[in-house]
C-alpha positions in Angstrom: -10.5 5.4 -27.6 -9.0 3.4 -30.5 -5.6 4.8 -29.7 -6.0 3.7 -26.1 -6.9 0.2 -27.2 -3.9 0.1 -29.6 -1.5 1.3 -26.8 -2.9 -1.3 -24.4 -2.7 -4.0 -27.1 1.0 -3.3 -27.5 1.6 -3.8 -23.8 -0.3 -7.0 -23.6 0.4 -10.3 -25.3 -2.1 -12.2 -27.5 -3.4 -14.2 -24.5 -4.2 -11.0 -22.6 -1.1 -11.1 -20.4 1.4 -8.3 -19.7 4.5 -8.3 -21.8 7.5 -8.3 -19.4 9.6 -5.1 -19.3 7.1 -3.1 -21.3 6.5 0.4 -20.0 3.0 1.2 -18.7 1.2 4.3 -17.4 -1.3 4.7 -14.6 -4.1 5.0 -17.2 -3.1 1.8 -18.9 -2.7 0.0 -15.6 -6.2 1.1 -14.6 -7.7 -0.8 -17.5 -6.4 -4.1 -16.3 -8.7 -6.5 -14.4 -7.3 -6.6 -10.8 -8.7 -10.2 -10.3 -6.9 -11.4 -13.4 -3.7 -9.3 -13.3 -3.1 -7.9 -9.8 0.1 -6.0 -9.4 1.9 -2.7 -9.0 3.8 -0.3 -11.2 7.4 0.0 -10.4 9.0 2.7 -12.4 6.6 2.1 -15.2 7.0 -1.7 -15.3 4.0 -3.9 -14.2 5.0 -6.3 -11.3 2.5 -9.1 -10.7 1.4 -9.7 -7.1 0.3 -13.1 -5.8 -2.8 -13.7 -3.6 -2.2 -13.3 0.1 -2.7 -16.1 2.6 -5.7 -16.4 5.0 -3.4 -15.4 7.8 -2.2 -12.3 5.9 -5.9 -11.3 5.5 -6.5 -11.8 9.2 -3.6 -9.4 10.2 -4.7 -6.8 7.6 -8.2 -6.9 9.0 -7.0 -6.5 12.6 -4.9 -3.5 11.8 -7.6 -1.9 9.6 -10.1 -2.5 12.5 -7.9 -0.8 15.1 -7.2 2.2 12.8 -10.9 2.4 11.9 -11.8 2.6 15.6 -9.4 5.4 16.0 -10.8 7.2 13.0 -14.3 7.0 14.4 -13.1 8.8 17.5 -10.9 11.3 15.6 -13.0 12.7 12.8 -11.2 13.7 9.7 -9.5 10.4 8.9 -10.2 7.8 6.3 -8.9 4.2 6.3 -8.7 1.9 3.4 -7.6 -1.8 3.0 -7.0 -4.3 0.3 -4.3 -2.6 -1.7 -5.8 0.8 -2.6 -3.9 2.3 -5.5 -1.5 5.1 -4.5 0.3 7.1 -7.2 3.8 7.8 -5.9 5.6 9.1 -9.0 5.1 10.1 -12.6 7.2 9.5 -15.7 7.9 6.7 -15.1 4.8 5.9 -13.2 5.0 4.2 -9.8 1.8 2.7 -8.4 1.7 0.9 -5.0 -1.0 -0.8 -3.1 -0.5 -0.8 0.7 -2.3 -3.4 2.7 -3.7 -0.6 4.9 -3.6 3.1 4.2 -4.8 6.1 6.3 -5.3 9.6 5.0 -6.9 12.9 5.9 -10.4 12.9 4.5 -9.8 15.9 2.3 -7.3 13.8 0.4 -9.6 10.9 -0.3 -9.9 10.3 -4.1 -13.2 10.0 -5.9 -14.1 8.5 -9.2 -13.3 5.2 -10.9 -10.1 3.7 -12.3 -7.1 6.0 -12.2 -9.2 8.8 -10.7 -10.0 6.6 -7.7 -6.3 6.2 -6.8 -4.7 8.4 -4.2 -2.4 11.2 -5.3 0.9 10.8 -3.4 1.6 8.6 -0.5 -0.9 8.0 2.4 -0.2 9.7 5.7 0.2 6.2 7.2 1.1 3.2 5.0 1.0 -0.3 6.4 2.6 -3.3 4.6 2.1 -6.8 6.0 4.8 -9.3 4.9 3.7 -12.1 2.6 5.3 -15.4 1.9 6.8 -14.1 -1.3 8.2 -10.8 -0.1 11.7 -10.3 1.2 12.7 -7.7 3.9 14.6 -5.8 1.2 11.6 -5.5 -1.0 9.4 -4.3 1.9 12.1 -1.8 3.0 12.2 -0.4 -0.5 8.4 0.1 -0.4 8.7 1.8 3.0 11.3 4.2 1.7 9.2 5.0 -1.4 6.2 5.9 0.9 8.4 8.1 3.0 9.9 9.8 -0.1 6.3 10.3 -1.4 5.2 12.1 1.8 4.1 9.4 4.3 4.5 10.5 7.9 4.7 7.0 9.1 5.1 3.5 7.7 4.6 0.2 9.5 6.2 -3.0 8.1 4.4 -5.8 9.8 6.3 -9.1 10.0 4.0 -11.9 11.2 6.5 -14.7 11.8 8.4 -13.0 14.7 5.3 -10.8 15.4 7.2 -7.5 15.1 6.8 -4.1 13.5 9.5 -2.1 11.8 8.4 1.6 12.1 9.7 4.2 9.7 9.3 7.9 10.2 10.8 10.7 8.2 13.5 11.7 7.5 15.3 8.5 8.4 14.1 7.1 11.7 13.7 3.3 12.0 12.4 1.5 15.1 11.7 -2.2 15.7 8.9 -3.2 18.1 8.4 -6.7 19.4 5.0 -8.3 20.5 5.3 -7.0 24.0 6.0 -3.4 23.0 3.4 -0.7 22.6 2.9 1.0 19.3 1.7 4.6 19.4 0.6 7.0 16.8 3.2 9.7 17.8 2.4 13.2 16.4 0.5 11.8 13.4 -2.2 9.9 15.4 -2.2 11.4 18.9 -3.9 9.1 21.3 -3.6 5.9 19.2 -1.9 3.1 21.2 -2.0 -0.6 21.1 0.2 -3.6 22.0 2.0 -5.0 18.9 0.6 -8.4 19.8 -2.9 -7.1 19.3 -2.3 -6.9 15.6 -1.8 -10.6 15.3 -4.9 -11.9 17.1 
């Protein structure tokens, strides 16, 4: 335990803040207070994340609600929101937190801290664009999820009310508010108007 404290102490400054460009593992990241130091691990480097806007939260809730309704009708699925930790790579460690994630129930992690984070990418990952995220940053995340095993990724862009849909190995489709989003082979029977995600 003393070694763990010493390692964490070398990563954090005297004021309890992360030292930039310092390498970090999943286990060290799990010891951070998410309310004080929210962020993600990108190739072992801690990247702080800002709070989402109210509108961002409304959209995340709408998407989570639609997927939860589907999961209630199709047993075997679990839906999580609010940036659940997903471990995408090791050495260096890559930890992401999708706005909404959906996985088969047998994959749902149990435990606390690092043991409560998902191993590998979710079957469906959803990222809702925030004010501080660029399209290139979101696309990078989508490709990481696909490389990690996601069968589908939705990048949700609130301003034009559109969804960029990624499916492996390299398919990309853009849907506008009047288009219908369906779950394809991953979520058979799931269907909704894109506009319904922005109400």
